[in-house]
N, C-alpha and C positions, 0 to 999 in steps of 0.2 A: 653673652652676643644672640647664640641663635635663638633662644629664649624672645628678644626683643623683635628680631629678625622673624619669627612666627609670629608674632602681635602684629606686627605692621608690615605686612604681606602684600604690597598691590601689585597690581599689574603693569606688563611694561609699557604700556603706552604714557603710562603715570609716570616712571622713570625715563621714559623719553621728553617728557614735557616738563621734566626738572632740569634735563642737562640741557634744552631747548631755552629755558627759563637765563639759566649761569650765562649762554651766550648773548640774552638779549639784554640782561643784565650790566653784564661790559661793555658792550657797544653804547649802553645809555650812557654810562659815566666816562665814555670818551677814549677808553680802550681800542685798539686796534690789533693785537697780539695777544699771546698768553705765553706764561710757563709755569713750569712747577704746576704739574696736574698729578692730584691722588685722589685715587678713587677706590673704593670697597664695597664691594655689593656682594649680599647674600643672594644666588638664587635660590629660589623657592616653587615648588610645586606640589600642587594640593595645600597649600598654605604651610608646606613640613620643607626646612632647609635642605636641598641637593647638592647647594655645590658652592664655592664663595669665587668671587674674580677682584683679584688688583689691578689697579694700574699706579705704576709711581714713575712720576716723569714720562720716560719712551720705553719701560718697559711695562710688558701686562702678563701675568699669570692665571691661570683657571685651574682650582684643585674639585674635582666631584670626589662621590663616594668611590667610585671604581678607579679611582689613584691609588686607594689605600689596600697594597699587595700586602697576601701574607708575607711576616717578618720569618728569614730563616730561623732554623730549630737551634743553628749553631750560634745563634745574637741575643744576647739578656733583651728579655723585653721592651725593657728602661733604658737602653743602650742611646736610641737617636734623643731623646729627653734629656739623657744624663748628657751629650755631647752638647747638646744646645745650651743646657744649662751653666756649662763647661765653658763656652762660647762667649754667651753673654755677660758673665762675670767678668771673663778677661775684659772684655768690652767695657761695664760698667768702673773697674779698676782703673783703663787707662783714662776714660771721660774725666774719673776723679784726679788723678795727677796732674791732666792737661790741662784740667780746670775750663773744658767742655761741657758745651750742654746737649742736652737730647738733639735741638735745632740744628748743631753743628755737627756733630756725628750721621744724625740721619740726611742730614745734603751730602756727605761722602758715600755713606749706605746706598743712597736711592732710595729713600723710603718718606713716609711722611714721621715727624718728628711724635705724634701720638700711636702710628702702627708702630714705631722703637720702643715708645713706653709702655704700651700693651703687651709685647713681647717679654720686656725684661720685667713686668709686673708679672707672668706665670713663664717665666724660665725653670723653674722647678718643678711644673705640675707635669704631671703626665701626659695629657689630653692639651699642653699649652699650643700656641701658636706655630704653624710650620714655618720655618723661614726658607724661603727660597734660596736655589743654590746659587745664585748669582747674588746675592745680596750678604749671603753666610760667607760668599769667597773675598770679596771686600771689607768685611769685619775681620777677616784671618789677616788681612795685609795691615789692617791696624794694627793686631794685637803682633804680627811679627815685627813691627815698627818698636814695639812697645817693649819687647823682649829684648830686644837689640840695643834698643836704651839703657837697659840693666845690662849687658853683659860689656858696655863700651863705658860703664861707669857711672852713667848720669844719675845723681840723687835724684831720688823724687822730690823734696823740695826743691831743685832745679829742673822740674819736667816739662814746668808751664813754658818756662822761659827758653827754653831747649828748645822745642815744639814752636815756639812763636818765634821767635829771634830772626832776622834777616841773616842770610848769610851770602857771603861773597863767592861761595861755588855754584849758588843757586841764583847770579847775579841780581843779589838782593833780595831775593826772595827766601822766605820761610817756609821749613820741614811743613806746615799748617796749609799754605798757598799750596804747595806742591798737591799734598793727599787731597786738598779738600777743591781744587781748581781745575788739576790735572788728570785726575783718575788713572789710569793705571802706567801711564807715562812716568806720574809724578811718581807713583808707588816706586817704578824701576830704580827711577834718579836718588830716590832716598835711599832704597836698598844698597844701592853701588858705593852711596856714602857711608854706609853705615858698616857695612861688611869691608872696606879698605880700615878705617878705624881698628874693628874688630881685629881683622890681621895688625895692624902695628900696635897693638896693646898686647896681643897673644908675644909669651915666649915662648921657644924651644925647648923641652925638658932635653936631653941628652944622655 
């Protein structure tokens, strides 16, 4: 990606022209509003990458070489990449069991499907893409739901239906609806349901 950015580096006026063309084109086809904006731009200086800017729906973050602080000596050099790989591995497994494609998972995470696929593809690499904290937190919420699904005894074969079936407890909506459409509030409702089920299925040992 960085080699491509270096080869195709252009001036910022060209970027402004490109974004203006997006607005003009949407207006030309009759659009009067917009949603789901996903932008990834590698900033360059003297033709060399010096930082990345990402815009995923309403969230924007930028990283520069100055952001890469030294890792404390007591932390293994590859611990960050290990944690990223484990988180993404858990995410891939739940996507498989829930029958979610990248687009559906990416919608919950608030990123583009291509960005998610890139992270997954580079998960095991020490120099893989850094996952923003807000996105990692959303991914962990999904993983928590998947782990609780196993604890309450829902088999892998029933996982997709378990996520997708309408529930009276949610007013005829599904776990998937709450996670995808309601964000943190939806997650809390699902978490409360599952914690109650865990408590109901637990046995006190005397």
